[in-house]
Every structure is written in C-alpha cells, then in structure tokens.
C-alpha positions as CSV (number, residue, x, y, z in Angstrom):
1,M,112.6,58.2,134.9
2,I,116.3,57.4,135.1
3,S,117.6,55.4,137.9
4,S,121.3,55.4,139.0
5,A,123.1,53.8,141.9
6,T,124.9,55.8,144.6
7,H,128.1,54.9,146.3
8,D,126.2,52.9,149.0
9,G,124.1,51.0,146.4
10,A,120.9,52.9,147.0
11,A,119.0,53.9,143.8
12,T,118.1,57.5,143.1
13,Q,115.5,58.7,140.7
14,S,115.8,61.6,138.2
15,R,112.3,62.9,137.5
16,S,110.9,64.8,134.5
17,H,110.1,67.7,136.8
18,D,113.8,68.3,137.2
19,R,113.9,70.1,133.9
20,L,115.6,73.4,133.9
21,R,113.9,76.6,132.6
22,I,116.4,78.2,130.3
23,L,116.1,81.7,128.7
24,V,118.2,82.3,125.6
25,M,118.5,85.8,124.3
26,S,119.5,86.5,120.7
27,P,119.7,89.7,118.6
28,G,117.8,87.9,115.8
29,L,115.9,84.8,114.9
30,P,118.3,81.9,114.2
31,Y,116.3,80.7,111.2
32,P,117.0,79.7,108.6
33,P,120.2,78.3,110.0
34,I,122.4,79.3,107.1
35,W,125.1,81.4,108.8
36,G,127.5,80.7,111.6
37,F,125.7,82.4,114.5
38,G,122.3,81.2,113.4
39,I,123.4,77.6,113.0
40,R,125.0,77.7,116.5
41,V,122.0,79.2,118.2
42,N,119.6,76.9,116.3
43,Q,121.5,73.8,117.4
44,F,121.7,75.1,121.0
45,L,117.9,75.5,121.1
46,R,117.2,72.2,119.4
47,L,119.4,70.2,121.8
48,L,118.4,72.0,125.0
49,A,114.7,71.8,124.2
50,R,115.0,68.0,124.2
51,V,115.5,67.9,127.9
52,H,114.7,71.4,129.3
53,D,112.0,74.1,129.0
54,V,113.6,76.7,126.7
55,T,112.4,80.2,125.9
56,L,114.0,82.3,123.2
57,L,113.7,86.1,123.6
58,T,114.6,87.9,120.4
59,Y,113.8,90.8,118.1
60,E,111.4,90.3,115.3
61,E,110.9,92.0,112.0
62,P,107.4,92.5,110.6
63,D,107.8,89.7,108.0
64,E,109.3,87.0,110.2
65,A,106.2,85.1,111.4
66,E,107.2,82.0,109.5
67,K,110.6,82.0,111.1
68,V,109.0,82.2,114.5
69,T,106.9,79.2,113.7
70,A,109.9,77.2,112.5
71,V,111.8,77.9,115.8
72,R,108.7,76.9,117.8
73,Q,108.6,73.6,116.0
74,L,112.0,72.8,117.7
75,G,110.0,72.8,121.0
76,V,111.1,76.3,122.0
77,D,108.8,79.0,123.4
78,V,109.6,82.1,121.3
79,Q,108.9,85.5,122.8
80,T,109.6,88.4,120.4
81,V,110.0,92.2,120.7
82,P,109.6,94.5,117.7
83,R,113.0,95.6,116.5
84,P,113.5,99.3,117.2
85,K,113.9,101.6,114.2
C-alpha cells in the first residue's frame, strides 16, 4: 500500500485492488520484439502489466503457440482469435 498526504495532512491509502483492467488489441503478436510496432506493443504490455491487469486480444497463426507463451510470461492474459484466411 502506498500512503500519501492530502492538503489537510490526512493520509490516504492506495490499495492493490485499485488496479485497472486494460484491454490491448493488436493485429498480431508482439513477439519477438524485433520490429518497431512489436517493440512498442511489447514494452507497453510489459510496463502496464507491472501495475494493472492487462489482456491482449490478437490474431494468432497456427504455429505461434510459443509466442503466446512468451507474451504471457510478461504477466499478460493473452486471448487469441484464429486469423481469417
């Protein structure tokens, strides 16, 4: 818990249940982060997941199970939809 003083000196508490639930939608998995868009989304997810509950909704190709696992290791809930043909 983080405590901070208000203008009248009273302490306020910031609790862990104040985490935001954030949905990030991406046209593809941002892994491996080796190109501009992937690097940006990967870093967004990594940093947001430290303090919020983050879900990534993205398309998945049949051979991308390892990529999904890697993004989940960032602390992100990954929900995928098969990419339309």
